[in-house]
C-alpha positions, 0 to 999 in steps of 0.5 A: 500499500502506498503512503498516499493510500494509507491516509484514506479508509472509506469506500472511496479510498481506492478511487481517491488513490487512483485519481490523485495518481492520475493528476500527479502523472499529468504534472499536478502536485495536488496537495491542497486537493489531497487535504480536501479529499482527506476531510471528505474521506473522514466525513464518510467514515464518521458517518459509517458509510461502508458503500459507494451507493451510499454517498448521496447528494445529502451526504455531499451537502452535509460535508460542505455545510460542516466546513463553512468557507466565508469566501465564495472562492474557497467554497467553490474550490472545495466543491470543485475537488469533489466535482472533479473526483466524481466526474473521473470516477463516472468516466471510469465506471467506478460510480453510475452518477455524480452525487454533487449537485450543489451549485457554485456560489457567485464570486464576490469582488476580487480583493486588491492585493496590498503592494509593498513599496521598497522602503517598507520592504527594507524595514521588514528585512531590517525588523525580520533581522532583529528577531531574537534566537529561541530555544532550538532555533539559531540565526532566527533573525537572519533566516527570516530576513533571507525569506522575506528577501527571497519572496519580495525580491525574486517573487517566489511562492512561500512553499518554494522558499520552504522546500529550498535545500542548501544545494539549491543555491548555485553560488557560482552562477547566482541561481536558485534551483526551485524543484517541485513547483506548483505545477510539478516543474523545476525552474532556475531563478537568477538572483542579483549581487546584493541578494547573492551576498546576503545568501552567501553570508547566511550560508557562511554563518550556518556552515560555521555553526554545523561544519557538517551542514548537508546539502539536502538540509533546509536552506531556511531551517526551523526548530532543530534545523527542520524545514519551516512551514508557510504557516510559521512564516505567515505568523511571523510576517503578521507579527512584524506588520504593525511595526511597519506602520502601513497605510492600507487604502480603503479599497485594498485588503490588509497586507498578506504574505502572498502579497510580496509576490504580487509586489514583485511582479508590480515593481518588474512591470513599473521598472520596465515602464521606466526603462522604455521597455514595452511590458507586453513584449516581456510578459512571457518572460515574467511569467517564466520567472514566476513559474507560471504555465501561461501569461494569463496566470501572471496577469493576476498579479499585475495590480494597477498602482498609482505609479503604474498608472502615471507611467502608462499615461506618460507612454500614451502621452509620448505616443499620441503627441505626434498624432495630436500635432499632425491634426493641429496642423 
C-alpha cells in the first residue's frame, strides 16, 4: 500500500488514490486537493458509510455545510475538488453518477492586494533580522530576513522557499534551483549581487555553526534545523506588520504574505515602464520567471497602482503627441 493510500479508509479510498495518482502523472502536485479529499474521506468514515451507493447528494451537502467557507472562492474550490473526483470516477465506471449537485457560489469582488513599496520592504527585512533566537532555533533573525528577501526580491511562492535545500543555491552562477513547483516542474531563478551576498553571508554563518551541514538540509531552517512551514512564516510576517506603520487604502485588503509576490510582479512592470521597455513584449519572460504555465496567470498579479497609471499615462502621451500635432496642422 502506498503512502498516499494509507491516508484514506472510506469506500472511496481506492478511487481517491487512483484519481490523485492520475493528476500527478499529469504534473500536478495536488497538495491542497489531497487535504480536501482527506477531510471528505474522514467525513464518510464518521457517518459510518460503507458503500459507494450510500454517498448521496445529502451526504455531499452535509459535508460542505460542516466546513463553512466565508469566501465564495474557498467554497467553490472545495466543491470543485469533489466534482472533479466524481466526474473522473463516473468516466471510469467506478460509480454510475455523480452525487455532487450543489451549485457554485457567485464570486465576490476580487480582493485588491497590498503592494509593498521598497522602503517598507527594507524595514521589514530590518525588523526580521532583529528577531531574537529561541530555544532550538539559531540564526532566527537572519533566516526570516532571507525568507522575506526571497519572497519580495524574487517573487517566489512561500512553499517554494520552504522546500529550498542548501544545494539549491548555486552561488557561482547566482541561481536558485526551484524544484517540484506548483505545477510539478523545476526552474532556474537568477538573483543579483546584493541578494547573492546576503545568501552567501547567511550560508557562511550556517556552516560555521554546523561544519557538516548537509547539502539536502533546508536552506531556511526552523526548530532543530527542520523545515519551516508556510504557516510559521505567515505568523512571523503578521507579527511584524504593526511595526511597519503601513497605511492600507480603503479598497485594498490588509497585507498578507502572498502580497510580496504581487509586489515583485508590479515592481518589475514599473521598472520596465521607466526603462522604456514595452511590457507586452516581456510578459512571457515574467511568466516564466514566476513559474506560471501561461501569461494569463501572471496577469492576476499585475495590480494597477498609481505609479503604474502615471507611467502608462506618460507613455500614451508620448505616443499620442505626434498624432495630436499632426491634427493641429
